[in-house]
N, C-alpha and C positions, 0 to 999 in steps of 0.2 A: 840136563839143564836144557840144550838147545832144544831137545823135544817138548819141553814144556813149553817153553815161549813159543813153540810154532803153534802147540795147540792153543793157547791162549789168544794169539793171531787170529785163528781161525774162529774161534768162538766171537770174538769180538766183532769181526766181519761179517758174522752171521747175524749178529745183533742189529749192526748198522743195515744190513740187507731189509731184513724184517721192518725195522724202523721207516727206512724208507717206503717199503711197501704200504705198509700201515697210513704213512701221510699222505700218500697218493692214491689210495682208496677213499679216504678223508675227502680230500680235495674234489676227486669225481664224484663224489656223493652230494657233497655241497654243490656242485656246479650243476649237477642233475636237477637236485630240490629247487634251484633257481631257474634253469632253464622251464621245470615244470610250474612253478609259480608264475613265470611269466608267461608261459602258454596258458594258464589256468585265467590269467588276469586279460590275455588277449580274447581267451572264450568267453568273458563276460559281457553282457549286452552292454553297448553304451549307455553311460549315464544323460538324460536328457535334462541339458541346460540352456538359461536364455543367454543371449549374446547381443553384441552390437557391433558397429561397425565404427574405429576411430577414424575421424575426418579432418578437415580444416575447417574452423569458422569461429566464431565470436564466442569468447567467454565474457559473460556479464554478470556483475556484482549487483544484487537486490539488497535494499534496506528493508527491514520489516520493523512494523509499529504498529499502533492503535490508531484510529480515527474517529472523527465524529462527522455523522452527514448534516451538512449543512445546506439552508437555501441561499441562492446567490442574491436574492432580493427578499428583505423582511422590512416590515412597518409596524412598529408599536405605536398604538394610538393612546395618546397620554391627554390624561384631563387638564384642560388650561386653566380649570377654577377649581372652587369647592361648590359642587352642586349635587345632583340626584342622577341616577339611569330613569329617563324616562320609558324607553323601549329597548330591548334586544331584540334584533330581527333573525338571529344566527344562531347556531350551536355550535358546542368545539367539534371539530372538525369537517364542516360543512364546507363545501367547495362555493367558490363565490366568483363572480364576474366583475370584471371592471367598471366601475360607476355603480353598483348595486349598494344599497342604503344597509348599514350593518348594525348600526344604534343610534339611538337619539339620546343626547344629554339634556337636562331641562334648563331651559333657560331662566334665569331670574332678572337680577339687576342689570344681566348683561345686555338685555333687550331694550331696556331704557337705556344704557348706555350707548347702544347702537343708535336708538332715534336721536338722542341728543347730539351725536358725532355728526349724525347725518344733516341734523337742524343747522350744526355751526359751521358744517363746509358750505353749505347754501349761501348761509349769511358772508363767509369769508370770501365765497366766489364773486358775490355782489359787490362786495368793497372793492376787490381787485378791479372787477369789470368796470366800475366807476372812476376809478383812479387813474385807468388807461384812457377813459373816453375824455378826460381832462388833460391829456398831454403828459401824463408820467411815462416816460419811456422805459426807466430801469426798471426792467421786469422782476429781475432777482431781489432788489431791495424792496420792490413793491409786493411780492410773495412773501415777505418776512413781514413787512410793516401791517399789511391788510390781515395778516393773521392765515392766510391761504396755507402756508407749509405746514404750521403746528396744526389746522385741522384737517389737512389732508393725513399726515401722520396717524394721528388719534382715530379718525376714522378707518385707516387701513389695519392700526391694531384692532380695535373694537371687531370689525368684520372679520378678522382671522380667528379671533375667541369665538365668534357666533358659527364660523364655517366649522371649527374644530369640536362645536357642541354636537354637531351634526356628522356622525362617522360614515365615510364613504370608501367602499373599494378602491384603491388606485390602479389595482392591476390583477386580473386572475390569478386566484391560488385558493389557499384553504386557510379556515380559520383556526385559531389557536389561544390560548391563556385566556379562555372566558371564563373568570373566576368569579364575576359578580352578575348577580340577578336583577331581575327589573326591580326599581325601587330603593336598590342600594345607595348609600350616599359614597361618593368619591371625594377625594381631596386632590388639590391641584399638583399635578405630577403622578398620579398614579396611573398605572397601566391600566385602561379599560378592555382591550383585545389586541389581537395582533395578526396581521395576515403575511403568509409565508407564500412566496410564488414557488410552486413543485415544478416548474419549468427549467431546467438546468442546474441539476443538484451538484455539489462540490462536497469531497471529503476534505475536512480539516485535520491534518497531524502534525503533530509535534516531534521533530527530526532532530537528533544530537548534532550541532556543530561540527564534529569530527567526521560526518557522514553526508552533512548536505552539501559540501562542497562539489561533490561528484553528480549531484541531480540538477538535469536543466529542463526547462520548460520543453514540453515534445515528449518527454521518455514516456515510456509504456508505464503503466503499472497494474496491479491487480488487486481488486477489492474483494474479500469475502468475509461473509457474514460469520459471526462467533460460534454459531450452532453448525457451521462448516455445510450449509443446505444451499446456500446461494453463493456465486462470485460472477463478477464481473470485471472485463477488461477497461480500464482507463486510462486518462493522459494527464500528465502532469501540466497545469495551466498557470500554475502561479508558485512562487517562491519569494518568502518574506525577507528583505534586505536586512532584517533586523534579528538580532540574536536576544532572548530575553535572560533574566538574571538564573536561570536554570541551564541555561547553555544549548537551549534548542531553539529552532525556529520554524515557521510554519510553510507548510508544503501544501498546495491546494491540487486535488485530483479531480477532474471532472469526470461524472458517472450520468446514467440515466436515471430516468424518474420512478423506479421501482423499490424504493427504500424509503423507510421511515425518516424524517427530519429528525434529527436528536440522536439517532441510530449509532452504536458503538459497532465500528468493525475493523476487520485486520486489513494490513495495508500493505503491499509489496511492492516497492518503487524500484524501478532499474536505474542504477548506479552507473558506475563507472564499466566501461566496455572495451574489451581488448579484443583486436580483431586479427582475422587471420592466424589464429594459433591451431596447432595440434591439439585435439584434445579427444579425450574420453567421459563417458557418464560418470558421475561423483560415485555412483554405486559399483562401479567397476574397480575402483582403485582401494587395496589392502595395505595395512599397514604391519610392518612385522620389525620388531627390535629399532624403532625409529626411523624405519624406510620405508618406501614406496614400493609396493609391485602389483601386476594386474597379471591375470591369467591371459595369456595368448592361447588360440587355437590353431596347430598346425598339424596338418595331415590326420586328422579327427583326433588328437589329442591335445589335453590341455597341460600347459606348460607355464612354469613360473618366468615371469619375468620382470627385472628390479628395474625402476623407472626413475628420471629425475624429473620433479614436477616445479610447473613455475604458479602462475596464478590460479586460485581457486574463485568460481563462480557458484551461482545457485543450483545449477544445474550439470554444469562441466567443470573439469580441470584440465588445466593445459600440461601436456607432456613434453618435457624438452630432451628427454632422451629415452630411448628404449621402445618407443612404438611409433609406427609409420602409418600415412592414411590410407586406408584399407584394410589393416589389421583387425581380426577378429577379436575382441576380449569378451570376457564373459562377465554379466552384470547381474545375475542370480543363481545362487548355486554352488558359489566359488570357494565357499568358506569350508566345505568338507572333503574338498578334491583334492586327490595328490597327485602331485607333478607325475606326465606322462599319462594319466588317466584316459580312457577310452570316453569320448562325451558326443552326444548328438545336440548340435546346437539349434535352438528355437529362436526367430528373429521376431520381434513384435511388429 
């Protein structure tokens, strides 16, 4: 009986020893495989990626909207009476100079009215002067009683009508809205043509009231054509104090003169600015499971780094915790990189 027990213990001991040995072999093999994989990873050439340096600077928010190019000065020439277009001296899009004749509306009854008003004015002046010479010193009353006051008003009104029939450019600019031909009839109140000054154009944009509060005169702006072929830096020159029924307010941005009046453009307007913030480029920040992270480069390897973020601007994101000024962060190629991967950083 004792002999059987001893034999059983020996067999059990052998089984344990063999099992331990097998486990040790497996662990050694796994360790060797890991070391071989790590060695192979170290032997791979570094992956070339783009990087940037985290720094301390401004985080700026921008408002994006559409706008229309407008002239700062514009004049619509309106017919003062029912008449005809006698002459048109310009065409759509012509450049004109101040004082240049643009069109002539036909005189009709206005000329006779002018001559009558001039005659009545001369008669009233004579009566007024005669009364003064007779010793009447109350000039204000005399101007009324002699008819001079009413004659002056009538002459001024008729003269203005005659002047409006002769259309002259008030400033250098471009002619537009020439929709009537020579000989066409026009009614009182019709627009004959318009002159726009193309010196000092502005972009007029409608900005939501929730975003207009952060905009102030002098803020930077970027104006871009809708086909993305042209862009220009501008400056905010005016902000309307009134918000319309749609909840938007007007913001004016000055631009140079290389745009078409009436052209629709994209407008990016600098809004709130947060100064002296630790920041990284927006494209450096990734999001995983509702958290934010970046890839830092340390000793030639890309390493995950969870971060706490603050304000977000158009180009940069504020980092409250996890990154220090001077750290190198990846901004391109980091989506497919593993932790501890060898990288070669290329800076712009």
